[in-house]
All heavy atoms as an XYZ file, in Angstrom:
807
protein
N      74.813   -119.575    -63.119
C      75.774   -120.638    -63.342
C      76.549   -120.313    -64.616
O      75.961   -119.975    -65.632
C      75.044   -121.963    -63.487
C      75.978   -123.100    -63.780
S      75.214   -124.708    -63.565
C      75.150   -124.783    -61.803
N      77.848   -120.426    -64.581
C      78.634   -120.145    -65.784
C      78.365   -121.205    -66.856
O      77.928   -122.307    -66.543
C      80.082   -120.208    -65.289
C      80.038   -120.937    -64.016
C      78.664   -120.790    -63.443
N      78.634   -120.861    -68.096
C      78.331   -121.791    -69.186
C      79.337   -122.926    -69.316
O      79.517   -123.471    -70.384
C      78.362   -120.878    -70.410
C      79.311   -119.803    -70.044
C      79.121   -119.583    -68.568
N      79.986   -123.303    -68.242
C      80.984   -124.377    -68.312
C      80.466   -125.677    -67.707
O      81.228   -126.597    -67.477
C      82.269   -123.935    -67.624
S      82.024   -123.477    -65.907
N      79.166   -125.769    -67.458
C      78.598   -126.964    -66.845
C      78.844   -128.208    -67.678
O      78.944   -129.300    -67.141
C      77.100   -126.781    -66.585
C      76.386   -126.179    -67.731
N      75.915   -126.931    -68.771
C      76.100   -124.894    -68.013
C      75.348   -126.127    -69.659
N      75.454   -124.885    -69.216
N      78.987   -128.050    -69.004
C      79.244   -129.206    -69.864
C      80.613   -129.832    -69.604
O      80.852   -130.976    -69.948
C      79.111   -128.812    -71.337
C      80.155   -127.836    -71.783
N      80.036   -126.488    -71.541
C      81.328   -128.018    -72.415
C      81.116   -125.883    -72.024
N      81.906   -126.783    -72.555
N      81.513   -129.087    -68.953
C      82.836   -129.627    -68.640
C      82.768   -130.776    -67.640
O      83.695   -131.578    -67.558
C      83.752   -128.521    -68.110
C      84.080   -127.403    -69.091
C      84.951   -126.352    -68.429
C      84.734   -127.940    -70.343
N      81.678   -130.847    -66.888
C      81.510   -131.936    -65.924
C      81.700   -133.280    -66.603
O      82.379   -134.153    -66.080
C      80.132   -131.859    -65.259
C      79.844   -132.978    -64.290
C      80.727   -132.966    -63.045
O      81.394   -131.956    -62.761
O      80.749   -134.007    -62.349
N      81.128   -133.447    -67.787
C      81.287   -134.720    -68.488
C      82.475   -134.693    -69.444
O      83.246   -135.644    -69.492
C      80.007   -135.088    -69.241
O      79.642   -134.070    -70.130
N      82.648   -133.587    -70.167
C      83.698   -133.518    -71.176
C      85.107   -133.615    -70.596
O      85.966   -134.288    -71.141
C      83.555   -132.229    -71.985
N      85.348   -132.961    -69.482
C      86.687   -132.929    -68.895
C      86.855   -133.865    -67.716
O      87.907   -134.474    -67.546
C      86.999   -131.494    -68.431
C      88.258   -130.908    -69.022
C      87.918   -130.162    -70.279
C      88.886   -129.996    -68.019
N      85.818   -133.949    -66.886
C      85.960   -134.678    -65.634
C      85.326   -136.060    -65.645
O      85.403   -136.777    -64.656
C      85.383   -133.845    -64.480
C      86.030   -132.481    -64.386
C      85.285   -131.336    -64.620
C      87.370   -132.344    -64.090
C      85.860   -130.076    -64.554
C      87.962   -131.093    -64.018
C      87.211   -129.958    -64.248
N      84.644   -136.408    -66.746
C      84.040   -137.730    -66.851
C      82.823   -137.911    -65.967
O      82.352   -139.024    -65.760
N      82.291   -136.818    -65.436
C      81.119   -136.891    -64.573
C      79.827   -136.893    -65.372
O      79.828   -136.923    -66.599
N      78.744   -136.836    -64.668
C      77.411   -136.862    -65.264
C      76.804   -135.469    -65.140
O      76.446   -135.033    -64.045
C      76.566   -137.899    -64.525
C      75.168   -138.057    -65.079
O      74.682   -137.140    -65.786
O      74.552   -139.089    -64.800
N      76.677   -134.782    -66.260
C      76.175   -133.408    -66.256
C      74.758   -133.322    -65.710
O      74.436   -132.410    -64.937
C      76.221   -132.836    -67.671
C      75.792   -131.395    -67.768
C      75.911   -130.824    -69.171
O      76.470   -131.486    -70.074
O      75.433   -129.701    -69.361
N      73.911   -134.272    -66.070
C      72.530   -134.253    -65.576
C      72.502   -134.473    -64.069
O      71.775   -133.791    -63.344
C      71.654   -135.276    -66.318
C      70.265   -135.348    -65.702
C      71.561   -134.924    -67.798
N      73.316   -135.375    -63.569
C      73.386   -135.595    -62.114
C      73.844   -134.321    -61.414
O      73.333   -133.978    -60.342
C      74.330   -136.750    -61.793
N      74.795   -133.617    -62.027
C      75.250   -132.362    -61.445
C      74.099   -131.353    -61.407
O      73.901   -130.663    -60.408
C      76.420   -131.785    -62.240
C      76.998   -130.519    -61.632
S      78.407   -129.850    -62.547
C      77.583   -129.136    -63.968
N      73.315   -131.273    -62.487
C      72.179   -130.347    -62.520
C      71.132   -130.729    -61.473
O      70.509   -129.864    -60.869
C      71.527   -130.325    -63.908
C      72.367   -129.693    -64.982
S      72.666   -127.943    -64.693
C      74.371   -127.950    -64.230
N      70.974   -132.019    -61.228
C      70.017   -132.466    -60.216
C      70.468   -132.081    -58.807
O      69.653   -132.006    -57.900
C      69.809   -133.979    -60.307
C      68.998   -134.389    -61.518
C      68.804   -135.890    -61.568
C      67.963   -136.282    -62.779
N      67.788   -137.741    -62.851
N      71.759   -131.828    -58.638
C      72.260   -131.455    -57.311
C      72.128   -129.959    -57.036
O      72.349   -129.521    -55.909
C      73.720   -131.889    -57.151
O      74.574   -131.063    -57.923
N      71.762   -129.178    -58.045
C      71.550   -127.741    -57.857
C      70.342   -127.575    -56.946
O      69.296   -128.169    -57.170
C      71.321   -127.032    -59.213
C      70.935   -125.580    -59.011
C      72.562   -127.148    -60.090
N      70.479   -126.781    -55.901
C      69.392   -126.678    -54.914
C      68.790   -125.278    -54.812
O      68.289   -124.897    -53.768
C      69.875   -127.159    -53.549
C      71.030   -126.346    -53.026
O      71.414   -125.348    -53.619
N      71.584   -126.765    -51.915
N      68.871   -124.534    -55.901
C      68.277   -123.198    -55.917
C      67.846   -122.885    -57.338
O      68.346   -123.478    -58.289
C      69.275   -122.158    -55.431
C      70.479   -121.990    -56.326
S      71.753   -120.944    -55.627
C      72.363   -121.972    -54.321
N      66.934   -121.953    -57.512
C      66.518   -121.569    -58.860
C      67.692   -121.052    -59.682
O      68.525   -120.297    -59.190
C      65.495   -120.457    -58.620
C      65.008   -120.677    -57.234
C      66.185   -121.227    -56.483
N      67.758   -121.501    -60.928
C      68.826   -121.108    -61.836
C      68.203   -120.753    -63.179
O      67.308   -121.457    -63.646
C      69.821   -122.270    -62.031
O      70.295   -122.692    -60.750
C      70.994   -121.865    -62.876
N      68.664   -119.692    -63.791
C      68.169   -119.260    -65.093
C      69.194   -119.608    -66.157
O      70.346   -119.201    -66.063
C      67.906   -117.753    -65.090
C      67.481   -117.131    -66.423
C      66.134   -117.671    -66.873
C      67.443   -115.618    -66.305
N      68.780   -120.377    -67.159
C      69.630   -120.687    -68.305
C      69.082   -119.962    -69.518
O      67.905   -120.086    -69.842
C      69.617   -122.191    -68.598
C      70.695   -122.979    -67.932
C      71.092   -122.715    -66.639
C      71.302   -124.028    -68.596
C      72.073   -123.458    -66.017
C      72.283   -124.780    -67.985
C      72.679   -124.499    -66.704
N      69.918   -119.212    -70.197
C      69.559   -118.559    -71.447
C      70.215   -119.389    -72.555
O      71.386   -119.236    -72.844
C      70.038   -117.110    -71.452
C      69.524   -116.260    -70.289
C      70.159   -114.883    -70.304
C      68.011   -116.166    -70.309
N      69.442   -120.284    -73.128
C      69.936   -121.287    -74.056
C      70.122   -120.718    -75.451
O      69.212   -120.115    -76.015
C      68.947   -122.459    -74.089
C      69.367   -123.620    -74.924
C      70.134   -124.672    -74.520
C      69.052   -123.852    -76.289
N      70.317   -125.548    -75.552
C      69.662   -125.056    -76.659
C      68.331   -123.152    -77.241
C      69.567   -125.591    -77.933
C      68.237   -123.670    -78.521
C      68.845   -124.879    -78.850
N      71.317   -120.905    -76.015
C      71.603   -120.485    -77.392
C      71.452   -121.685    -78.319
O      71.557   -122.835    -77.897
C      73.026   -119.926    -77.482
N      71.226   -121.403    -79.573
C      70.976   -122.447    -80.565
C      72.066   -123.488    -80.705
O      71.804   -124.594    -81.175
N      73.281   -123.181    -80.295
C      74.357   -124.164    -80.395
C      74.775   -124.702    -79.018
O      75.830   -125.304    -78.882
C      75.558   -123.584    -81.144
C      76.185   -122.388    -80.459
O      75.556   -121.685    -79.676
N      77.449   -122.139    -80.774
N      73.924   -124.511    -78.003
C      74.177   -125.086    -76.679
C      73.613   -126.511    -76.618
O      72.870   -126.930    -77.498
C      73.536   -124.228    -75.581
C      74.326   -122.956    -75.299
O      75.540   -122.924    -75.559
O      73.714   -121.989    -74.803
N      73.935   -127.227    -75.562
C      73.513   -128.619    -75.391
C      72.001   -128.765    -75.416
O      71.277   -127.999    -74.766
C      74.052   -129.157    -74.065
O      73.529   -130.440    -73.811
N      71.531   -129.756    -76.136
C      70.100   -129.985    -76.273
C      69.452   -130.610    -75.040
O      68.238   -130.751    -75.002
C      69.818   -130.820    -77.519
C      70.132   -130.048    -78.788
C      69.675   -130.746    -80.053
O      69.011   -131.794    -79.967
O      69.980   -130.221    -81.132
N      70.231   -130.942    -74.020
C      69.611   -131.500    -72.808
C      68.846   -130.441    -72.025
O      68.140   -130.756    -71.079
C      70.626   -132.215    -71.878
C      71.606   -131.231    -71.248
C      71.339   -133.336    -72.606
C      72.445   -131.827    -70.141
N      68.971   -129.174    -72.448
C      68.302   -128.077    -71.743
C      67.074   -127.544    -72.479
O      66.540   -126.509    -72.101
C      69.294   -126.947    -71.472
C      70.399   -127.414    -70.574
C      71.632   -127.761    -71.082
C      70.174   -127.578    -69.212
C      72.632   -128.241    -70.257
C      71.172   -128.070    -68.382
C      72.391   -128.393    -68.917
O      73.375   -128.888    -68.106
N      66.641   -128.216    -73.530
C      65.441   -127.765    -74.243
C      64.431   -128.894    -74.344
O      64.724   -130.041    -74.008
C      65.777   -127.202    -75.642
C      66.465   -128.243    -76.509
C      66.596   -125.940    -75.526
C      66.610   -127.831    -77.969
N      63.254   -128.565    -74.808
C      62.128   -129.490    -74.954
C      61.932   -130.241    -73.649
O      61.732   -129.635    -72.617
C      62.347   -130.384    -76.160
C      62.416   -129.578    -77.449
C      62.688   -130.433    -78.643
C      62.796   -129.510    -79.853
N      63.739   -129.926    -80.809
N      62.026   -131.549    -73.674
C      61.856   -132.353    -72.455
C      63.192   -132.911    -71.966
O      63.240   -133.968    -71.333
C      60.864   -133.502    -72.725
C      59.460   -133.023    -73.065
C      58.848   -132.168    -71.962
O      58.946   -132.532    -70.783
O      58.266   -131.116    -72.297
N      64.271   -132.203    -72.249
C      65.608   -132.665    -71.885
C      65.804   -132.822    -70.387
O      65.206   -132.102    -69.579
N      66.659   -133.758    -70.019
C      66.901   -134.075    -68.612
C      67.504   -132.897    -67.851
O      67.197   -132.691    -66.675
C      67.805   -135.296    -68.497
N      68.354   -132.114    -68.496
C      68.935   -130.943    -67.843
C      67.875   -129.900    -67.536
O      67.857   -129.303    -66.456
N      66.979   -129.688    -68.490
C      65.890   -128.730    -68.288
C      64.985   -129.184    -67.151
O      64.631   -128.396    -66.270
C      65.086   -128.572    -69.575
C      63.946   -127.577    -69.454
C      63.216   -127.397    -70.775
C      62.119   -126.358    -70.624
N      61.440   -126.102    -71.887
N      64.625   -130.455    -67.143
C      63.762   -130.982    -66.077
C      64.427   -130.834    -64.711
O      63.771   -130.492    -63.730
C      63.420   -132.443    -66.344
C      62.442   -132.631    -67.473
C      62.138   -134.103    -67.674
C      61.148   -134.316    -68.791
N      60.856   -135.737    -68.993
N      65.734   -131.077    -64.647
C      66.457   -130.967    -63.375
C      66.434   -129.532    -62.860
O      66.215   -129.296    -61.671
C      67.893   -131.459    -63.541
N      66.647   -128.567    -63.744
C      66.641   -127.160    -63.334
C      65.246   -126.712    -62.917
O      65.084   -125.991    -61.938
C      67.171   -126.281    -64.456
C      68.658   -126.440    -64.747
C      69.029   -125.704    -66.020
C      69.492   -125.954    -63.581
N      64.234   -127.142    -63.663
C      62.868   -126.753    -63.338
C      62.407   -127.348    -62.010
O      61.581   -126.758    -61.317
C      61.923   -127.160    -64.471
C      62.114   -126.308    -65.716
C      61.291   -126.774    -66.905
O      60.809   -127.931    -66.910
O      61.129   -125.972    -67.845
N      62.967   -128.490    -61.631
C      62.590   -129.136    -60.371
C      62.953   -128.291    -59.154
O      62.354   -128.435    -58.086
C      63.236   -130.513    -60.266
N      63.922   -127.398    -59.314
C      64.325   -126.524    -58.207
C      63.846   -125.093    -58.407
O      64.382   -124.164    -57.805
C      65.858   -126.529    -58.035
O      66.462   -126.072    -59.250
C      66.379   -127.904    -57.682
N      62.867   -124.915    -59.284
C      62.340   -123.580    -59.528
C      63.094   -122.814    -60.595
O      62.857   -121.635    -60.799
N      64.008   -123.492    -61.265
C      64.788   -122.850    -62.321
C      64.015   -122.751    -63.618
O      62.886   -123.234    -63.734
N      64.657   -122.137    -64.588
C      63.994   -121.868    -65.852
C      65.011   -121.900    -66.982
O      66.144   -121.441    -66.814
C      63.352   -120.492    -65.756
C      62.668   -119.992    -66.978
C      62.126   -118.572    -66.779
O      62.314   -117.951    -65.738
N      61.458   -118.066    -67.785
N      64.601   -122.433    -68.126
C      65.415   -122.393    -69.336
C      64.636   -121.598    -70.376
O      63.478   -121.901    -70.648
C      65.708   -123.806    -69.884
C      66.499   -123.723    -71.186
C      66.453   -124.647    -68.856
N      65.259   -120.561    -70.917
C      64.636   -119.760    -71.964
C      65.456   -119.972    -73.230
O      66.675   -119.790    -73.227
C      64.592   -118.262    -71.590
C      63.920   -117.459    -72.697
C      63.867   -118.070    -70.264
N      64.773   -120.382    -74.293
C      65.453   -120.706    -75.546
C      65.620   -119.480    -76.437
O      64.684   -118.724    -76.646
C      64.669   -121.779    -76.295
C      64.579   -123.085    -75.546
C      63.771   -124.130    -76.298
O      63.848   -124.169    -77.547
O      63.068   -124.907    -75.625
N      66.831   -119.328    -76.953
C      67.156   -118.299    -77.935
C      67.807   -119.015    -79.117
O      69.020   -118.961    -79.317
C      68.106   -117.255    -77.346
C      67.469   -116.390    -76.289
C      67.468   -116.777    -74.957
C      66.858   -115.198    -76.648
C      66.874   -115.979    -73.988
C      66.259   -114.390    -75.682
C      66.261   -114.786    -74.350
N      66.986   -119.710    -79.877
C      67.467   -120.570    -80.959
C      68.222   -119.869    -82.064
O      69.036   -120.484    -82.748
N      67.979   -118.565    -82.264
C      68.678   -117.814    -83.311
C      70.074   -117.365    -82.876
O      70.850   -116.890    -83.697
C      67.894   -116.552    -83.691
C      66.600   -116.854    -84.408
O      66.466   -117.959    -84.977
O      65.710   -115.981    -84.406
N      70.373   -117.488    -81.584
C      71.627   -116.956    -81.052
C      72.704   -118.035    -80.976
O      72.416   -119.225    -80.924
C      71.404   -116.383    -79.652
C      70.449   -115.193    -79.614
S      71.025   -113.775    -80.555
C      69.933   -113.839    -81.985
N      73.956   -117.582    -80.961
C      75.103   -118.456    -80.740
C      75.593   -118.245    -79.317
O      75.480   -117.140    -78.767
C      76.224   -118.148    -81.725
C      75.898   -118.398    -83.197
C      77.064   -117.953    -84.078
C      75.573   -119.864    -83.446
N      76.146   -119.296    -78.734
C      76.658   -119.230    -77.372
C      77.524   -117.977    -77.191
O      78.396   -117.701    -77.996
C      77.468   -120.493    -77.066
C      77.964   -120.537    -75.674
N      77.217   -121.037    -74.653
C      79.115   -120.109    -75.134
C      77.892   -120.927    -73.533
N      79.050   -120.364    -73.794
N      77.236   -117.218    -76.145
C      78.018   -116.026    -75.837
C      77.406   -114.727    -76.334
O      77.995   -113.660    -76.157
N      76.209   -114.796    -76.925
C      75.631   -113.573    -77.501
C      75.354   -112.495    -76.464
O      75.421   -111.315    -76.782
C      74.366   -113.891    -78.295
C      73.091   -113.794    -77.521
C      72.271   -112.697    -77.449
C      72.491   -114.775    -76.688
N      71.202   -112.956    -76.627
C      71.319   -114.240    -76.145
C      72.837   -116.079    -76.341
C      70.494   -114.928    -75.286
C      72.010   -116.776    -75.487
C      70.863   -116.210    -74.970
N      75.092   -112.846    -75.227
C      74.774   -111.831    -74.225
C      76.015   -111.000    -73.892
O      75.955   -109.780    -73.832
C      74.190   -112.459    -72.941
C      73.974   -111.405    -71.867
C      72.869   -113.164    -73.252
N      77.134   -111.660    -73.725
C      78.337   -110.930    -73.302
C      79.189   -110.413    -74.458
O      79.933   -109.456    -74.289
C      79.197   -111.822    -72.401
O      79.581   -112.990    -73.115
N      79.078   -111.030    -75.624
C      79.944   -110.586    -76.718
C      79.247   -110.554    -78.083
O      79.906   -110.532    -79.118
C      81.208   -111.436    -76.767
C      80.984   -112.897    -76.961
C      82.321   -113.659    -76.934
N      82.103   -115.057    -77.214
C      81.807   -115.978    -76.316
N      81.707   -115.651    -75.053
N      81.627   -117.234    -76.664
N      77.927   -110.538    -78.081
C      77.192   -110.458    -79.339
C      77.254   -109.060    -79.935
O      77.470   -108.072    -79.238
N      77.071   -108.981    -81.233
C      77.101   -107.704    -81.945
C      75.700   -107.098    -81.929
O      74.832   -107.481    -82.707
C      77.566   -107.939    -83.381
C      77.635   -106.672    -84.206
O      77.365   -105.578    -83.663
O      77.955   -106.773    -85.403
N      75.474   -106.133    -81.040
C      74.148   -105.538    -80.905
C      73.782   -104.633    -82.091
O      72.670   -104.117    -82.144
C      73.969   -104.790    -79.561
C      73.979   -105.759    -78.410
C      75.001   -103.698    -79.403
N      74.692   -104.470    -83.065
C      74.333   -103.793    -84.304
C      73.424   -104.699    -85.144
O      72.671   -104.220    -85.988
C      75.586   -103.418    -85.098
N      73.487   -106.005    -84.877
C      72.590   -106.973    -85.518
C      71.245   -106.913    -84.798
O      71.179   -107.073    -83.569
C      73.210   -108.371    -85.411
C      72.351   -109.457    -86.017
O      71.156   -109.567    -85.642
O      72.866   -110.220    -86.844
N      70.162   -106.685    -85.532
C      68.841   -106.477    -84.920
C      68.385   -107.670    -84.080
O      67.807   -107.484    -83.015
C      67.809   -106.170    -86.002
C      67.966   -104.801    -86.616
C      66.921   -104.551    -87.690
C      67.152   -103.192    -88.322
N      66.164   -102.895    -89.354
N      68.652   -108.887    -84.549
C      68.239   -110.077    -83.788
C      69.028   -110.193    -82.484
O      68.474   -110.517    -81.446
C      68.415   -111.352    -84.614
C      67.384   -111.532    -85.690
C      67.572   -112.863    -86.387
C      66.532   -113.073    -87.458
N      66.699   -114.376    -88.120
N      70.333   -109.939    -82.561
C      71.167   -110.003    -81.356
C      70.714   -108.944    -80.368
O      70.550   -109.220    -79.166
C      72.665   -109.852    -81.694
C      73.497   -109.752    -80.422
C      73.140   -111.006    -82.560
N      70.478   -107.738    -80.848
C      70.035   -106.654    -79.969
C      68.702   -107.015    -79.309
O      68.526   -106.844    -78.103
C      69.908   -105.341    -80.730
C      69.501   -104.178    -79.850
C      69.433   -102.880    -80.615
C      69.034   -101.780    -79.639
N      68.836   -100.506    -80.279
N      67.771   -107.531    -80.097
C      66.460   -107.934    -79.572
C      66.608   -108.962    -78.448
O      66.061   -108.806    -77.361
C      65.621   -108.528    -80.715
C      64.292   -109.114    -80.298
C      63.753   -110.081    -81.326
N      64.597   -111.275    -81.405
C      64.640   -112.082    -82.452
N      63.907   -111.842    -83.526
N      65.424   -113.148    -82.438
N      67.408   -110.004    -78.716
C      67.547   -111.072    -77.722
C      68.438   -110.674    -76.554
O      68.253   -111.145    -75.436
C      68.030   -112.355    -78.389
C      66.927   -113.001    -79.227
O      65.770   -112.520    -79.192
O      67.211   -113.988    -79.913
N      69.401   -109.779    -76.798
C      70.200   -109.248    -75.698
C      69.297   -108.488    -74.723
O      69.339   -108.716    -73.517
C      71.302   -108.324    -76.225
C      71.983   -107.550    -75.141
C      72.986   -108.136    -74.383
C      71.609   -106.245    -74.852
C      73.605   -107.426    -73.356
C      72.218   -105.531    -73.827
C      73.221   -106.126    -73.081
N      68.463   -107.599    -75.264
C      67.564   -106.818    -74.409
C      66.584   -107.725    -73.672
O      66.327   -107.531    -72.479
C      66.832   -105.769    -75.242
C      67.762   -104.654    -75.706
C      67.122   -103.678    -76.672
O      65.978   -103.920    -77.141
O      67.775   -102.661    -76.984
N      66.055   -108.719    -74.358
C      65.138   -109.662    -73.708
C      65.846   -110.412    -72.587
O      65.313   -110.582    -71.497
C      64.573   -110.643    -74.729
C      63.587   -111.626    -74.127
C      62.997   -112.550    -75.171
C      62.047   -113.540    -74.505
N      61.439   -114.452    -75.498
N      67.086   -110.845    -72.837
C      67.821   -111.612    -71.832
C      68.150   -110.770    -70.603
O      68.056   -111.261    -69.475
C      69.093   -112.229    -72.421
O      70.022   -111.230    -72.761
N      68.509   -109.504    -70.801
C      68.804   -108.624    -69.663
C      67.550   -108.454    -68.805
O      67.599   -108.528    -67.575
C      69.374   -107.268    -70.125
C      69.405   -106.261    -68.985
C      70.758   -107.462    -70.719
N      66.407   -108.255    -69.451
C      65.153   -108.127    -68.703
C      64.793   -109.426    -67.983
O      64.346   -109.402    -66.829
C      64.016   -107.687    -69.629
C      64.121   -106.223    -69.982
O      64.409   -105.386    -69.131
N      63.913   -105.904    -71.241
N      65.006   -110.568    -68.633
C      64.749   -111.858    -67.983
C      65.645   -112.040    -66.759
O      65.189   -112.506    -65.709
C      64.981   -113.006    -68.966
C      63.909   -113.227    -70.013
C      64.416   -114.164    -71.107
C      62.655   -113.809    -69.360
N      66.930   -111.684    -66.910
C      67.858   -111.821    -65.785
C      67.436   -110.931    -64.623
O      67.437   -111.362    -63.465
C      69.291   -111.502    -66.213
C      69.916   -112.566    -67.084
S      71.654   -112.227    -67.464
C      71.503   -111.058    -68.799
N      67.083   -109.695    -64.936
C      66.676   -108.788    -63.867
C      65.418   -109.298    -63.177
O      65.339   -109.324    -61.950
C      66.453   -107.367    -64.391
C      66.188   -106.414    -63.262
C      67.234   -105.853    -62.566
C      64.898   -106.127    -62.875
C      66.998   -104.998    -61.495
C      64.640   -105.278    -61.809
C      65.695   -104.710    -61.116
N      64.420   -109.724    -63.965
C      63.183   -110.249    -63.388
C      63.450   -111.478    -62.533
O      62.882   -111.643    -61.458
C      62.168   -110.585    -64.484
C      61.628   -109.339    -65.183
O      61.800   -108.215    -64.657
O      61.033   -109.507    -66.270
N      64.342   -112.343    -63.005
C      64.697   -113.555    -62.261
C      65.347   -113.196    -60.927
O      64.989   -113.735    -59.876
C      65.630   -114.424    -63.102
C      65.988   -115.728    -62.456
C      65.147   -116.816    -62.563
C      67.166   -115.854    -61.741
C      65.475   -118.024    -61.960
C      67.504   -117.058    -61.142
C      66.654   -118.143    -61.252
N      66.293   -112.268    -60.971
C      66.956   -111.848    -59.732
C      65.993   -111.131    -58.802
O      66.018   -111.332    -57.590
C      68.165   -110.963    -60.052
C      69.322   -111.674    -60.728
C      70.363   -110.657    -61.190
C      69.939   -112.717    -59.821
N      65.136   -110.309    -59.372
C      64.149   -109.600    -58.559
C      63.240   -110.598    -57.837
O      62.980   -110.463    -56.642
C      63.337   -108.663    -59.437
C      62.394   -107.762    -58.669
C      61.668   -106.797    -59.589
O      61.409   -107.105    -60.741
N      61.355   -105.631    -59.069
N      62.780   -111.592    -58.553
C      61.895   -112.599    -57.975
C      62.601   -113.430    -56.899
O      62.036   -113.715    -55.856
C      61.388   -113.530    -59.079
C      60.563   -114.683    -58.581
C      60.180   -115.600    -59.723
C      59.482   -116.838    -59.198
N      59.245   -117.811    -60.276
N      63.845   -113.803    -57.163
C      64.543   -114.733    -56.279
C      65.428   -114.076    -55.232
O      65.893   -114.749    -54.321
C      65.352   -115.725    -57.116
C      64.446   -116.638    -57.899
O      63.814   -117.522    -57.327
N      64.332   -116.401    -59.185
N      65.642   -112.761    -55.355
C      66.495   -112.070    -54.391
C      65.834   -110.818    -53.843
O      66.470   -110.004    -53.199
C      67.833   -111.713    -55.025
C      68.629   -112.932    -55.443
S      70.186   -112.493    -56.233
C      71.101   -111.925    -54.817
N      64.566   -110.630    -54.140
C      63.800   -109.480    -53.661
C      64.441   -108.141    -54.037
O      64.498   -107.228    -53.222
C      63.594   -109.564    -52.143
C      62.795   -110.779    -51.767
O      61.819   -111.113    -52.428
N      63.218   -111.461    -50.722
N      64.919   -108.027    -55.259
C      65.497   -106.771    -55.731
C      64.394   -105.802    -56.142
O      63.338   -106.204    -56.575
C      66.407   -107.022    -56.945
C      67.635   -107.876    -56.720
C      68.386   -108.033    -58.036
C      68.551   -107.265    -55.677
N      64.673   -104.538    -56.030
C      63.746   -103.516    -56.492
C      64.123   -103.095    -57.896
O      65.300   -102.998    -58.225
C      63.796   -102.289    -55.579
C      63.291   -102.567    -54.209
C      63.279   -101.288    -53.406
N      63.068   -101.616    -52.012
C      63.333   -100.807    -51.021
N      63.835    -99.609    -51.280
N      63.113   -101.170    -49.783
N      63.137   -102.817    -58.691
C      63.387   -102.357    -60.050
C      63.852   -100.900    -60.003
O      63.265   -100.078    -59.326
C      62.134   -102.486    -60.903
C      62.440   -102.530    -62.373
C      61.351   -103.240    -63.118
C      61.848   -103.574    -64.505
N      61.058   -104.555    -65.175
N      64.927   -100.610    -60.732
C      65.449    -99.247    -60.735
C      64.936    -98.493    -61.957
O      64.390    -99.077    -62.881
C      66.978    -99.264    -60.725
S      67.724    -99.913    -62.229
N      65.130    -97.190    -61.956
C      64.664    -96.351    -63.053
C      65.341    -96.662    -64.373
O      64.839    -96.337    -65.427
C      64.873    -94.881    -62.682
N      66.498    -97.337    -64.322
C      67.255    -97.617    -65.541
C      66.650    -98.753    -66.348
O      67.013    -98.959    -67.483
C      68.702    -97.932    -65.204
S      68.892    -99.428    -64.199
N      65.718    -99.495    -65.795
C      65.156   -100.653    -66.489
C      63.859   -100.310    -67.161
O      62.951    -99.832    -66.696
C      64.955   -101.819    -65.537
C      66.245   -102.306    -64.896
S      67.495   -102.831    -66.064
C      66.850   -104.383    -66.570
């Protein structure tokens, strides 16, 4: 899911949690420290995603967008980038029956 789910309420006046409850497949959220808090601890967004087999992984030291545009010269960014890529691959492998390639 793209990181624009918050637009449901901010732009369209909808209910973001209700939208998350309508998701009917496992979804992986890689939460950054400046992302919405409804996806951490016992937040309603996190509970909604977990109800469909989804998962939220917290990266509290990171800022939104670190996976696609973070500076991997920074040791923390590199560490969490590598962890996130492995989490994504494992998630896809589990949910789409992908085979692990030699590059991983």
